[in-house]
C-alpha positions as CSV (number, residue, x, y, z in Angstrom):
1,X,133.9,88.9,172.7
2,X,136.2,85.7,171.3
3,X,137.8,84.9,167.5
4,X,138.1,81.9,166.4
5,X,141.1,79.7,165.5
6,X,140.8,80.0,162.1
7,X,139.6,84.4,163.1
8,X,143.0,84.4,164.4
9,X,144.7,83.0,161.1
10,X,143.1,84.8,159.2
11,X,143.1,88.4,160.6
12,X,146.9,87.7,161.1
13,X,147.2,87.2,157.8
14,X,145.8,90.2,156.9
15,X,147.8,92.1,159.0
16,X,150.8,90.4,157.7
17,X,150.1,91.7,154.6
18,X,149.2,95.5,155.3
19,X,152.7,95.4,157.4
20,X,155.0,94.3,154.1
21,X,153.0,96.3,151.9
22,X,153.5,95.3,148.4
23,X,157.2,96.2,147.1
24,X,157.1,98.0,144.2
25,X,160.0,97.9,141.6
26,X,162.5,100.1,140.5
27,X,161.8,100.9,136.4
28,X,164.7,103.1,134.9
29,X,161.6,105.5,133.1
30,X,162.4,108.5,131.4
31,X,160.9,110.8,133.5
32,X,163.6,109.1,136.5
33,X,165.9,111.6,137.5
34,X,169.1,111.4,136.1
35,X,172.8,113.4,135.2
36,X,176.4,112.7,133.7
37,X,179.5,112.1,136.2
38,X,183.1,112.9,134.5
39,X,183.7,109.6,136.7
40,X,184.8,106.2,135.6
41,X,181.6,103.0,135.8
42,X,183.1,101.7,138.0
43,X,183.9,104.6,140.8
44,X,180.4,106.2,140.0
45,X,179.1,102.3,141.0
46,X,180.7,102.8,144.3
47,X,179.5,106.1,145.2
48,X,176.1,104.8,144.2
49,X,176.0,101.5,147.2
50,X,178.4,104.7,149.2
51,X,174.5,107.2,148.3
52,X,172.0,104.4,149.8
53,X,174.2,103.7,152.9
54,X,173.9,107.1,153.5
55,X,170.1,107.9,153.3
56,X,169.6,104.8,155.0
57,X,168.9,101.6,152.9
58,X,169.9,98.2,152.8
59,X,171.6,97.4,149.6
60,X,170.5,94.5,148.3
61,X,171.8,94.5,144.7
62,X,175.1,95.1,143.4
63,X,176.2,94.5,139.7
64,X,178.6,96.8,137.3
65,X,175.6,98.7,135.8
66,X,173.3,98.9,138.4
67,X,172.9,98.8,142.6
68,X,169.4,98.9,144.3
69,X,168.1,99.0,147.4
70,X,165.2,99.0,150.0
71,X,164.7,101.1,153.1
72,X,163.5,99.9,156.2
73,X,160.2,100.4,157.0
74,X,159.3,102.4,160.6
75,X,156.3,102.4,162.3
76,X,154.7,105.8,162.9
77,X,152.6,106.8,165.3
78,X,149.7,107.7,162.4
79,X,152.0,106.4,159.3
80,X,154.8,104.2,159.0
81,X,157.7,105.0,156.6
82,X,160.4,102.9,154.9
83,X,159.5,100.6,152.5
84,X,160.9,102.0,149.3
85,X,163.1,100.8,147.1
86,X,165.5,102.3,145.1
87,X,167.6,102.2,141.8
88,X,170.2,103.3,140.5
89,X,171.2,102.5,136.3
90,X,175.2,103.2,135.6
91,X,175.3,103.9,131.8
92,X,179.2,104.1,130.7
93,X,179.0,106.6,128.1
94,X,182.8,106.8,126.9
95,X,185.8,107.5,129.4
96,X,185.6,108.8,132.6
97,X,181.7,109.1,131.6
98,X,178.7,107.8,133.5
99,X,175.3,108.4,133.1
100,X,173.6,107.8,136.5
101,X,169.3,107.4,136.8
102,X,167.7,106.8,140.0
103,X,164.4,105.8,140.6
104,X,162.5,105.2,143.9
105,X,159.5,102.9,143.7
106,X,156.9,103.1,147.3
107,X,154.7,100.2,147.6
108,X,151.3,100.6,147.5
109,X,150.6,100.4,151.3
110,X,152.2,102.9,153.0
111,X,153.2,105.3,150.0
112,X,151.5,108.1,152.7
113,X,154.5,108.2,154.9
114,X,157.1,107.1,152.5
115,X,158.4,109.2,149.3
116,X,160.5,110.1,146.6
117,X,164.5,109.7,147.6
118,X,165.8,110.5,144.3
119,X,167.4,114.1,144.5
120,X,168.5,112.9,148.1
121,X,170.9,110.0,146.2
122,X,172.3,111.5,143.5
123,X,173.0,114.8,146.1
124,X,175.3,111.8,148.0
125,X,176.3,110.5,145.0
126,X,177.8,114.1,144.2
127,X,179.5,114.7,147.9
128,X,180.6,110.9,147.4
129,X,182.9,111.4,144.0
130,X,183.9,115.6,144.8
131,X,186.6,114.1,147.2
């Protein structure tokens, strides 16, 4: 069976869309896991960046009160993994005290192979700040 050039183009667009998926944006909702660290915001922000890197995220945004990372997609036998976007919000709570919220957004396409990284990111931040 031979597919026309137009059919090949349409097929390529559909496959590209499915592979890329629609990346979701993390939201600091009330239900997002949070904790307070007895550390200045600058130190906690660095720990957030380190935690994203350790858990396999590429840091895409790095601001004083917000850090975001995207986890590269991997193709598996049945379902691929990756494609998650994690956001870490930092709020100064007085001298040497920082509130942290973490949210992992998953894309609609690929959600089966994706996971919530909130707890792992917070745990890595705890490890980093304990040093």
